[in-house]
C-alpha positions as CSV (number, residue, x, y, z in Angstrom):
1,M,15.4,-18.0,65.4
2,T,13.1,-20.3,63.6
3,N,9.8,-21.2,65.4
4,S,9.3,-24.9,65.6
5,S,5.7,-24.5,64.5
6,E,7.1,-23.3,61.1
7,I,8.9,-26.6,60.5
8,I,6.9,-29.6,59.0
9,K,8.5,-33.0,58.6
10,L,7.1,-36.1,56.9
11,E,7.9,-39.0,59.2
12,K,5.9,-41.9,57.8
13,Y,5.5,-43.7,54.6
14,L,2.6,-42.6,52.3
15,K,1.0,-44.4,49.4
16,K,1.7,-42.9,46.0
17,E,-1.7,-41.1,45.8
18,D,-1.5,-39.8,49.4
19,F,2.1,-38.6,48.8
20,E,1.0,-36.7,45.6
21,T,-1.8,-35.0,47.6
22,F,0.6,-34.1,50.4
23,L,3.1,-32.5,47.9
24,E,0.4,-30.6,46.1
25,N,-0.7,-29.0,49.3
26,I,2.5,-28.5,51.2
27,R,4.1,-26.7,48.2
28,K,1.4,-24.0,48.5
29,I,2.5,-22.9,52.0
30,A,6.0,-24.1,52.5
31,D,9.5,-24.5,51.0
32,Y,11.5,-27.8,51.1
33,N,15.0,-27.9,52.7
34,P,16.9,-30.9,51.2
35,E,19.6,-30.6,54.0
36,T,17.1,-31.2,56.8
37,K,14.6,-33.0,54.7
38,S,11.9,-30.8,56.1
39,W,9.5,-28.1,55.0
40,K,9.6,-24.5,56.3
41,I,6.5,-22.3,56.3
42,N,6.7,-19.5,53.8
43,L,4.8,-16.5,55.2
44,F,4.6,-14.8,51.8
45,K,2.9,-17.8,50.3
46,I,0.4,-18.1,53.1
47,Q,-0.5,-14.4,53.1
48,N,-1.2,-14.5,49.4
49,I,-3.8,-17.3,49.7
50,P,-7.4,-16.7,50.7
51,L,-8.0,-17.6,54.4
52,E,-10.5,-20.4,53.6
53,E,-8.1,-22.0,51.2
54,V,-5.4,-22.0,53.9
55,K,-7.7,-23.7,56.4
56,E,-8.5,-26.4,53.8
57,I,-4.8,-27.0,53.1
58,V,-4.0,-27.3,56.8
59,R,-6.9,-29.7,57.4
60,T,-5.7,-31.9,54.5
61,L,-2.0,-31.8,55.6
62,S,-3.0,-32.8,59.2
63,S,-4.0,-36.2,57.9
64,Y,-0.3,-36.9,57.0
65,V,1.9,-34.8,59.3
66,K,2.0,-33.1,62.7
67,I,1.1,-29.5,62.0
68,D,0.2,-26.5,64.3
69,E,-3.1,-25.6,62.6
70,D,-3.9,-22.6,64.9
71,Y,-0.4,-21.0,64.4
72,I,-0.6,-21.2,60.6
73,I,-4.1,-19.8,60.5
74,R,-3.0,-16.9,62.7
75,L,-0.2,-16.2,60.2
76,A,-2.7,-16.2,57.4
77,Q,-4.9,-13.7,59.2
78,K,-2.0,-11.3,59.9
79,E,-1.8,-8.4,57.5
80,A,1.4,-8.5,55.5
81,K,3.9,-5.7,55.9
82,K,4.8,-3.9,52.7
83,C,8.2,-2.9,51.2
84,Y,8.8,-1.0,48.0
85,I,12.3,-1.2,46.4
86,D,12.8,1.8,44.0
87,N,14.9,2.1,40.9
88,Y,17.9,3.2,43.1
89,L,17.5,0.1,45.2
90,N,16.3,2.0,48.3
91,M,14.1,-0.2,50.5
92,L,11.1,1.9,51.6
93,G,9.0,0.8,54.5
94,I,11.6,-1.5,56.1
95,D,13.1,-1.2,59.6
96,Y,16.8,-1.8,60.1
97,E,16.1,-4.6,62.6
98,E,14.2,-6.6,60.0
99,I,17.2,-6.8,57.7
100,E,19.8,-7.5,60.3
101,P,20.3,-11.2,59.2
102,I,21.1,-10.0,55.7
103,R,23.2,-7.1,56.8
104,E,26.0,-8.0,54.4
105,L,23.7,-7.4,51.4
106,V,22.4,-4.0,52.5
107,L,23.9,-0.5,53.0
108,I,22.6,1.6,55.9
109,G,21.6,5.0,54.5
110,K,20.5,8.2,56.2
111,R,16.9,7.6,55.5
112,Y,16.4,4.1,54.1
113,P,18.3,0.8,53.9
114,R,19.7,0.3,50.4
115,L,20.8,-2.8,48.5
116,R,24.5,-3.0,48.0
117,S,24.0,-4.3,44.4
118,I,21.2,-5.2,42.1
119,L,22.8,-8.7,42.1
120,F,21.3,-9.1,45.6
121,L,17.7,-8.1,44.7
122,K,16.4,-11.7,44.2
123,K,18.0,-13.0,47.4
124,V,16.7,-10.1,49.5
125,I,13.2,-10.3,48.0
126,D,13.1,-14.1,48.8
127,Y,14.2,-13.3,52.4
128,L,11.6,-10.6,53.0
129,R,8.8,-12.6,51.4
130,N,9.7,-15.6,53.6
131,K,9.3,-13.2,56.5
132,G,5.8,-12.4,55.3
133,I,6.7,-9.0,53.9
134,D,4.9,-8.0,50.7
135,V,7.7,-6.7,48.3
136,T,7.0,-4.7,45.2
137,F,9.4,-3.2,42.8
138,N,9.7,-2.0,39.2
139,R,10.4,-5.3,37.3
140,R,12.2,-3.3,34.6
141,I,15.2,-2.9,36.8
142,L,15.9,-6.6,36.3
143,E,15.7,-6.4,32.5
144,V,18.8,-7.0,30.5
145,Q,18.8,-6.7,26.7
146,M,21.2,-9.1,24.8
147,I,21.4,-8.1,21.2
148,R,23.5,-9.6,18.3
149,E,24.7,-6.9,16.1
150,K,27.5,-6.7,13.5
151,G,29.2,-9.8,14.8
152,F,29.1,-8.8,18.5
153,L,26.9,-9.3,21.5
154,L,25.6,-6.1,23.1
155,V,24.6,-6.4,26.7
156,K,22.4,-3.5,28.0
157,P,21.2,-3.8,31.6
158,F,18.4,-1.4,32.7
159,A,20.3,-0.8,35.9
160,W,24.0,-0.7,36.2
161,D,26.3,-1.1,39.3
162,R,29.9,-2.1,40.0
163,E,29.2,-5.6,41.1
164,L,27.1,-6.4,38.0
165,L,29.8,-5.0,35.8
166,Q,32.4,-7.2,37.5
167,I,30.3,-10.3,36.8
168,L,30.2,-9.3,33.1
169,K,33.9,-8.7,33.0
170,E,34.9,-12.0,34.7
171,T,32.6,-14.0,32.4
172,C,34.1,-12.4,29.3
173,T,37.7,-12.7,30.2
174,L,39.6,-15.7,28.6
175,S,42.0,-17.6,30.7
176,Y,44.4,-19.9,28.8
177,Y,47.9,-21.3,29.0
178,I,51.1,-21.0,26.9
179,E,54.1,-23.3,26.9
180,Q,57.5,-21.8,27.5
181,P,60.4,-24.1,26.3
182,V,63.0,-25.1,28.9
183,L,66.5,-25.6,27.4
184,G,69.5,-27.4,29.0
185,P,73.1,-26.1,29.2
186,D,73.7,-27.5,25.8
187,K,70.6,-25.7,24.4
188,S,68.8,-29.1,24.1
189,Y,65.1,-29.2,24.7
190,M,64.4,-30.3,28.3
191,G,60.6,-29.7,28.5
192,S,58.3,-26.8,29.0
193,N,56.7,-24.6,31.6
194,I,53.0,-23.9,31.5
195,I,52.2,-20.2,32.0
196,E,48.7,-18.8,32.5
197,R,47.6,-15.8,30.4
198,K,44.4,-13.8,30.6
199,S,42.8,-11.9,27.8
200,R,39.9,-9.4,27.9
201,A,37.2,-10.2,25.3
202,Y,35.0,-7.1,25.8
203,R,34.8,-3.4,25.7
204,I,32.4,-0.8,27.2
205,D,30.7,2.0,25.5
206,W,29.8,4.3,28.4
207,S,28.0,6.8,26.1
208,T,25.3,4.2,25.5
209,K,25.9,2.1,28.7
210,T,26.6,-0.9,26.6
211,F,28.8,-3.9,27.4
212,I,30.2,-5.2,24.1
213,T,31.5,-8.8,23.8
214,Y,31.1,-11.9,21.6
215,I,28.3,-14.3,21.0
216,A,30.5,-17.1,22.3
217,F,29.7,-15.9,25.8
218,Y,26.0,-15.6,25.4
219,D,25.0,-18.9,27.0
220,E,27.2,-18.4,30.1
221,L,26.2,-14.8,30.5
222,K,22.5,-15.6,30.2
223,R,22.8,-18.4,32.8
224,K,24.6,-16.3,35.3
225,L,22.3,-13.4,35.0
226,E,19.2,-15.5,35.3
227,D,20.7,-17.1,38.4
228,Y,20.6,-13.6,39.9
229,G,17.0,-13.2,38.8
230,F,17.5,-11.0,35.8
231,I,15.0,-11.0,32.9
232,I,16.8,-11.6,29.6
233,L,15.4,-9.9,26.5
234,T,17.1,-11.4,23.5
235,R,17.3,-10.1,20.0
236,M,19.4,-12.1,17.6
237,G,18.5,-10.3,14.4
238,N,18.3,-11.7,10.9
239,N,16.9,-15.1,9.9
240,R,19.7,-17.6,9.4
241,R,17.7,-20.6,8.0
242,I,18.9,-22.9,5.3
243,G,17.3,-22.0,2.0
244,Y,16.9,-25.5,0.6
245,E,15.8,-28.9,1.6
246,V,17.9,-31.2,3.8
247,K,17.2,-34.9,3.7
248,E,18.3,-37.1,6.6
249,N,19.6,-40.4,5.0
250,F,21.0,-42.1,8.0
251,V,20.1,-43.4,11.5
252,L,22.1,-42.7,14.6
253,L,23.5,-45.5,16.7
254,P,22.3,-45.6,20.3
255,H,25.4,-43.9,21.7
256,Q,25.2,-41.1,19.1
257,E,21.5,-40.6,19.9
258,E,22.3,-40.2,23.6
259,A,25.1,-37.7,22.9
260,Y,22.8,-35.8,20.5
261,R,20.0,-35.7,23.0
262,L,22.2,-34.2,25.7
263,W,23.6,-31.6,23.3
264,R,20.1,-30.6,22.1
265,K,19.2,-29.4,25.6
266,K,21.1,-26.2,24.9
267,N,22.2,-26.6,21.3
268,R,25.6,-26.0,22.7
269,G,28.4,-28.2,24.0
270,T,31.3,-30.5,23.5
271,I,31.0,-34.2,22.6
272,A,34.0,-36.5,23.1
273,I,33.8,-39.8,21.4
274,F,36.9,-41.9,21.0
275,T,38.4,-42.1,17.5
276,R,36.2,-44.1,15.0
277,G,33.0,-43.4,17.1
278,G,31.0,-41.6,14.4
279,K,31.1,-38.1,15.8
280,S,30.3,-36.4,12.5
281,F,27.0,-38.1,12.2
282,I,25.9,-36.2,15.3
283,G,26.9,-33.0,13.5
284,M,24.8,-33.9,10.5
285,K,21.9,-34.7,12.7
286,A,22.1,-31.2,14.2
287,I,22.2,-29.7,10.7
288,A,19.1,-31.8,9.6
289,D,17.1,-30.9,12.7
290,L,17.9,-27.2,13.2
291,K,17.9,-26.4,9.5
292,E,20.1,-23.4,10.3
293,K,22.9,-22.0,8.2
294,T,26.0,-23.9,9.3
295,I,29.8,-23.4,9.2
296,I,31.9,-26.5,9.7
297,F,35.5,-26.0,10.8
298,V,38.1,-28.7,10.0
299,P,41.9,-28.9,10.4
300,T,42.8,-30.4,7.0
301,R,41.8,-30.5,3.3
302,E,41.3,-34.3,3.7
303,L,38.7,-33.8,6.4
304,A,37.1,-31.1,4.4
305,T,36.7,-33.6,1.5
306,T,35.2,-36.1,4.0
307,W,32.6,-33.6,5.3
308,K,31.7,-32.6,1.7
309,N,31.0,-36.3,0.8
310,Y,29.1,-36.7,4.1
311,L,26.8,-33.8,3.2
312,I,26.2,-35.1,-0.3
313,K,25.6,-38.8,0.7
314,Y,23.8,-38.4,4.0
315,L,21.9,-35.0,3.8
316,G,21.1,-35.1,0.1
317,L,22.9,-31.9,-0.8
318,K,24.1,-31.1,-4.3
319,D,27.8,-30.1,-4.9
320,P,27.0,-26.4,-5.7
321,Q,25.0,-26.1,-2.4
322,I,28.1,-26.7,-0.3
323,G,30.5,-23.8,0.3
324,L,34.2,-24.0,0.9
325,V,36.7,-21.6,2.4
326,G,40.3,-22.8,2.0
327,S,42.8,-24.2,-0.5
328,G,42.6,-20.9,-2.4
329,I,38.7,-21.0,-2.6
330,L,36.3,-18.5,-1.0
331,N,32.8,-19.7,-1.7
332,I,30.3,-19.1,1.1
333,R,27.0,-21.0,1.0
334,D,24.2,-21.8,3.5
335,I,26.3,-24.8,4.6
336,T,30.0,-24.0,4.3
337,I,33.2,-26.0,5.2
338,T,36.3,-24.2,6.1
339,I,39.8,-25.2,7.2
340,Y,40.6,-23.5,10.5
341,N,43.5,-21.4,9.2
342,S,41.4,-20.1,6.3
343,G,38.6,-19.4,8.8
344,V,40.9,-17.1,10.7
345,K,41.9,-15.3,7.6
346,Y,38.3,-14.7,6.3
347,L,36.5,-14.2,9.6
348,D,35.2,-10.8,8.6
349,R,33.5,-12.5,5.6
350,L,32.1,-15.4,7.6
351,Q,30.5,-13.3,10.4
352,G,26.8,-12.6,10.1
353,N,26.1,-15.7,8.0
354,F,25.7,-18.7,10.2
355,E,23.7,-19.8,13.2
356,L,25.3,-23.2,13.8
357,A,29.1,-23.6,14.1
358,I,30.5,-27.2,14.2
359,F,34.1,-27.4,15.4
360,D,35.4,-30.8,14.2
361,E,38.5,-32.2,15.8
362,A,37.8,-29.5,18.3
363,H,41.0,-29.9,20.3
364,H,42.5,-27.6,17.7
365,V,40.2,-24.7,18.9
366,P,42.2,-23.7,22.0
367,A,45.4,-23.2,19.9
368,S,46.2,-19.5,19.5
369,T,44.8,-19.1,16.0
370,F,41.9,-21.4,16.4
371,K,40.6,-19.7,19.5
372,E,40.1,-16.6,17.4
373,V,37.7,-18.6,15.2
374,A,35.6,-19.9,18.1
375,L,35.6,-16.5,19.8
376,R,34.7,-14.3,16.8
377,I,32.3,-16.4,14.8
378,D,28.9,-15.1,15.7
379,A,26.9,-18.3,15.5
380,L,24.6,-18.8,18.5
381,H,24.5,-22.6,18.4
382,R,27.8,-24.5,18.8
383,L,28.9,-28.1,18.6
384,S,32.4,-29.2,19.3
385,L,33.4,-32.8,18.2
386,S,36.6,-34.4,19.5
387,A,38.1,-37.7,20.4
388,T,40.5,-36.1,22.8
389,P,39.5,-32.7,24.2
390,K,41.8,-33.1,27.2
391,R,45.1,-31.2,26.5
392,R,48.4,-31.5,28.2
393,D,48.5,-27.7,28.6
394,N,45.0,-27.6,30.2
395,N,43.6,-25.4,27.3
396,E,40.5,-27.6,27.1
397,R,39.0,-25.0,29.4
398,L,39.2,-22.5,26.5
399,L,37.4,-25.0,24.3
400,F,34.6,-25.5,26.8
401,K,34.3,-21.8,27.4
402,L,33.9,-20.9,23.8
403,S,31.8,-23.8,22.5
404,G,30.2,-25.3,25.5
405,Q,30.9,-27.7,28.3
406,L,31.5,-31.5,27.9
407,V,28.0,-33.1,27.6
408,Y,29.0,-36.6,26.5
409,S,32.1,-38.8,26.6
410,L,32.6,-42.4,25.2
411,G,35.9,-44.3,25.3
412,Y,37.7,-47.1,23.5
413,K,36.2,-49.9,25.6
414,E,32.7,-48.9,24.8
415,L,33.5,-48.6,21.1
416,L,35.0,-52.1,21.2
417,Q,31.7,-53.4,22.7
418,L,29.8,-51.8,19.9
419,R,32.1,-53.3,17.2
420,I,32.9,-49.8,15.9
421,V,36.7,-50.1,16.4
422,A,39.1,-53.0,15.9
423,P,41.0,-54.5,18.9
424,I,44.7,-53.8,19.1
425,E,46.6,-57.1,19.0
426,V,50.2,-55.6,19.3
427,Y,51.3,-52.3,20.9
428,D,55.1,-52.3,21.2
429,V,57.6,-49.5,21.8
430,Y,61.1,-49.8,20.5
431,F,63.9,-47.7,22.1
432,A,66.7,-47.0,19.6
433,E,70.1,-45.5,20.1
434,G,70.6,-43.3,17.2
435,K,69.1,-43.0,13.7
436,E,70.6,-46.1,12.3
437,E,69.1,-48.4,14.9
438,K,65.8,-46.6,14.6
439,M,65.8,-47.3,10.9
440,K,66.7,-51.0,11.6
441,Y,63.7,-51.4,13.8
442,L,61.5,-49.8,11.1
443,I,62.7,-52.3,8.5
444,G,62.2,-55.2,10.9
445,I,58.5,-54.3,11.5
446,L,57.9,-53.9,7.7
447,E,59.5,-57.3,7.1
448,R,57.4,-58.9,9.8
449,Y,54.1,-57.5,8.3
450,K,55.1,-57.5,4.7
451,S,51.6,-58.3,3.4
452,S,49.8,-55.8,5.7
453,K,48.9,-52.2,4.8
454,T,51.1,-50.0,6.9
455,I,51.1,-46.2,7.6
456,I,54.4,-44.6,8.8
457,F,53.9,-41.3,10.7
458,T,56.6,-38.7,11.0
459,Q,56.6,-35.1,12.2
460,F,58.9,-33.5,9.7
461,L,59.0,-33.4,5.9
462,N,62.7,-34.2,5.8
463,T,62.2,-37.3,7.9
464,A,59.4,-38.6,5.6
465,Q,61.6,-38.0,2.6
466,E,64.6,-39.7,4.2
467,I,62.5,-42.8,5.0
468,Y,61.1,-43.0,1.5
469,E,64.5,-42.9,0.0
470,K,66.0,-45.5,2.3
471,L,63.0,-47.9,1.8
472,L,63.4,-47.5,-1.9
473,L,67.1,-48.5,-1.6
474,Q,66.0,-51.6,0.4
475,G,63.6,-52.6,-2.3
476,Y,60.3,-51.5,-0.6
477,R,57.7,-49.8,-2.7
478,S,56.1,-46.9,-0.7
479,L,54.1,-43.7,-1.2
480,I,54.8,-40.4,0.5
481,I,52.1,-37.9,1.3
482,T,52.8,-34.5,2.9
483,G,51.2,-31.1,3.0
484,Q,53.1,-30.3,-0.2
485,T,51.7,-33.2,-2.2
486,P,49.3,-31.9,-4.9
487,D,45.6,-33.0,-4.7
488,S,45.7,-34.9,-7.9
489,R,48.8,-36.9,-6.8
490,R,47.2,-37.6,-3.4
491,K,44.2,-39.1,-5.0
492,R,46.3,-41.3,-7.2
493,Y,48.4,-42.4,-4.2
494,F,45.4,-43.2,-2.1
495,E,43.9,-45.3,-5.0
496,Q,47.1,-47.3,-5.2
497,F,47.2,-47.8,-1.4
498,I,43.5,-48.8,-1.3
499,K,43.8,-51.3,-4.1
500,G,46.9,-52.8,-2.6
501,K,49.3,-51.9,-5.4
502,V,51.5,-50.3,-2.7
503,N,51.3,-51.4,0.9
504,I,53.3,-48.7,2.7
505,M,52.3,-45.1,3.0
506,I,54.6,-42.5,4.6
507,S,53.1,-39.3,5.9
508,T,53.8,-36.2,8.1
509,T,51.0,-34.7,10.3
510,V,48.7,-34.2,7.2
511,L,47.1,-37.6,7.7
512,D,46.8,-37.5,11.5
513,E,43.0,-36.8,11.2
514,G,40.0,-37.5,9.0
515,I,41.1,-40.3,6.7
516,T,40.9,-44.0,7.4
517,V,41.7,-47.0,5.1
518,P,39.4,-49.9,6.3
519,D,41.9,-52.7,5.9
520,A,45.1,-50.8,7.0
521,E,46.1,-52.5,10.2
522,V,49.7,-51.4,11.1
523,A,50.6,-47.9,12.3
524,I,54.3,-47.1,12.9
525,I,54.9,-43.9,14.9
526,Y,58.4,-43.0,13.8
527,E,58.1,-39.5,15.1
528,N,55.5,-37.9,17.3
529,S,55.1,-34.8,19.4
530,G,54.4,-35.0,23.2
531,E,50.7,-34.4,22.5
532,A,48.7,-37.4,23.6
533,R,45.8,-36.4,21.3
534,Q,48.1,-36.6,18.2
535,L,49.1,-40.1,19.0
536,I,45.5,-41.1,19.6
537,Q,44.4,-39.6,16.3
538,R,47.2,-41.5,14.5
539,I,46.3,-44.8,16.1
540,G,42.7,-44.1,15.0
541,R,43.7,-44.2,11.3
542,V,44.2,-48.0,11.5
543,I,41.6,-49.2,14.1
544,G,38.5,-48.8,11.9
545,Y,36.4,-51.9,12.3
546,Q,36.2,-54.7,9.8
547,P,35.2,-58.3,10.7
548,G,38.3,-60.3,11.6
549,K,40.7,-57.4,11.7
550,T,43.1,-56.6,14.5
551,A,45.4,-53.6,14.6
552,K,49.2,-53.4,15.3
553,I,50.8,-50.3,16.7
554,F,54.5,-49.5,17.0
555,E,56.4,-46.5,18.4
556,I,60.1,-46.1,17.7
557,V,61.9,-43.7,20.0
558,D,65.4,-42.4,19.6
559,V,66.6,-42.1,23.3
560,T,69.7,-40.3,22.2
561,N,67.6,-37.4,21.0
562,P,66.5,-35.4,24.2
563,R,63.5,-33.8,22.4
564,E,62.2,-37.2,21.1
565,K,62.8,-38.9,24.5
566,Y,61.0,-36.2,26.4
567,A,58.1,-36.2,23.9
568,Y,57.6,-39.9,24.5
569,L,57.6,-39.5,28.3
570,R,54.8,-37.0,28.0
571,R,52.6,-39.2,25.9
572,K,53.4,-42.7,27.1
573,W,50.3,-43.0,29.2
574,V,48.2,-43.2,26.0
575,Q,49.1,-46.9,25.7
576,E,47.1,-47.6,28.8
577,L,43.9,-46.3,27.2
578,Y,44.0,-49.4,24.9
579,N,45.2,-51.9,27.4
580,I,41.8,-52.9,28.8
581,P,41.0,-56.2,30.7
582,E,38.4,-57.2,28.0
583,L,40.9,-56.8,25.1
584,K,41.8,-60.5,24.9
585,K,38.1,-61.5,24.5
586,Y,37.6,-59.2,21.5
587,L,40.9,-60.3,19.9
588,E,39.8,-63.9,20.1
589,L,36.4,-63.0,18.5
590,E,38.0,-61.2,15.6
591,K,40.5,-64.0,15.0
592,R,37.6,-66.3,14.6
593,G,36.3,-64.1,11.8
594,G,34.5,-61.4,13.8
595,E,30.8,-60.7,14.1
596,T,29.9,-60.7,10.4
597,T,26.1,-60.6,11.0
598,R,26.3,-57.2,12.8
599,I,25.1,-54.2,10.9
600,Y,27.0,-51.1,11.9
601,Q,26.8,-47.6,10.6
602,P,28.7,-47.1,7.3
603,R,31.8,-44.9,7.7
604,L,32.3,-42.4,4.9
605,D,35.7,-41.4,6.2
606,F,37.0,-44.7,5.0
607,Y,38.8,-43.4,2.0
608,D,36.9,-44.0,-1.2
609,V,38.8,-43.4,-4.4
610,N,35.6,-42.7,-6.3
611,E,34.6,-39.7,-4.1
612,K,35.4,-36.2,-5.3
613,S,38.1,-34.4,-3.4
614,I,38.4,-30.7,-2.7
C-alpha cells in the first residue's frame, strides 16, 4: 500500500519561473502520474543522489508543495538493497515477498525467483528500483542486432525465449482479405464475401539463432522491441546514396509542407491527399532531401511518363540518369521508375539497389501482386502516396503495415479552398433499362455538352470499341485509348484532344490515373467497378483547377445488369464526398471568372504534348 508521504501534489498556481524550478527539482526524486495528477516518490532516484543534494531539493520543493521532509531524508539515508539479474533471468538477492505484486511476471524457482520472459525485464527493473532496490544486470542481454543482408532483415537477439519469439512472429505475419464472389441461382453476380487470410513472412534459422524476415517490418519491429527496453544495434550495409546532383526547382504548398514534415519524422508512412492535391511533389521533396537511391512504383505507363517528366523538370535530372523497368525495358539507375507488374517480375534485380521506395497510387499495393513488391523490396525508407487508401475490402491495413501508417490526410473541401481542384457543378446518375437506353443517355449528355472536352470511361475493351463505333455512326468524332493502343498513337490522340481537334475521348481503365487535361470538364462513367477509389480517380481526371472552370460528372447505370447494379450500390457513397455545403460558393466564384490572381503550383501531370513519353 502506498504511503501518503510518498505522494506529492501541486495544489496552487505557480508563476512560470517558479513552476520551472518546481519541475526541475521534483523530477529528480519522483515520477508523475497523469491519472491522479500527482507525483510519487521514486526510491531508486533518491538513493542515487547525494544526501546533501536531496536535502536541498526537499527544501526547495517545500516552498511550493506540502512535503514530508523528514520521511524523504530517511529514505535517502537508507542503504539500497541490491538485486542482480543474470543472463538466465534469475533474480539474485530478492525475497519472494518483495515481488508478490508482480507475481504474474515471475516464476518461482527452487533457489531464486526467475523472470518469465526477457520481455518483462524493463517492467520488473522499474518496479524494483521504485521500491528502492538497486538492480544490476548484463546490458548485453537486451541487445538485438538488426541486419540487412541479401534483401532480407536478420534479427539476432542476444537472449531468446518463447514470448520474444511470439512477438517477432506476430509482427511479421501479414493479415489481409480476399473477396469470394457470390452467385445467384441463375449464376449472376450477387456480391462478394470478404474472407481473412494470414501469411507468414518470416523463417527461423535455428543453427544461427536468426529470425529472418523483410525490411518492410523493420520500423514496427524496432518500435515494439524498444518499448520492451531492448537495445537495437542496426547494420544496414552498403551505401545507397545518389551518385549525382539533384536540384530542387519547386516550392511546396503549405499543405504539402505539413504532410512532408510529418512523414520526415520517421521517413516512413502513407500520405492521403485527394486527387489533384500534388502528392508527387512531396515524393520529389523526399528524393531531393534524402539524396538516396530511389525506386518509384506506378500503376501505368502514362504515370511513368509523368514521373519522368517531373524528375527532369523539377529535380534537374537528365534523361539518361532516370532508369525504367517496364514496357519491355530493364534499365536500373540511381533513380528508377517501374510499373508495379514489372516490379514484381524483376524484384530479384531491384533488391539491394534502393534506400527510398515511393509507392504512387498506393492503394494498388495491397492487391495480391502489388503486396509482393512492398514486402520484398529492401528499401528502408518508404513513402506511399494515395488519394484513396481506404479500400472496400479493408486491405488498406496491408498498405499501412508494409509502407507505414497514415500520417496526413486532406480531402476535397480543403483542396477547393486552396483552389487546387475545380468545383463540380453537375453530378447526375442515370438509371437505364438495357443497353439501348444506356446509349441514349450517353448521346443526350454529349449533345448537351457538345463544345466541352469529354472523357468516357468504360471497364472493358469491347464496350469502348462499341461506343466508338456507335458514336461514329451518329456523326461524333471521338478517340479511343486502351491498353492496346501503341505509344505513338496515344501521343497523337492526346495532341488532337488537347488542341480541341477532337472533343471526345473514350478509354478503359488505362486512363484512370496519372493524366489530366486541364480544360477537360465532363466525365461520363459508362462502366465502373464497385471500387470507390476507381470512381474517385476517374473524377479526378476532369477536376484539375483552371480559373472559371467547373466540372460535370455523369454515371450511367444499367439496372437490368445485376453486376453493374451491384457495383453502383457499392460505390454510390462517393457522390457525397463532393456534395459539401460550401460548394455553391465556389461555383459562383468560378462562374465569375475564378481567382485569376492566385498563383498555384504548376501541375506537370496536365498532359503536355511536347513532353517525351516512355
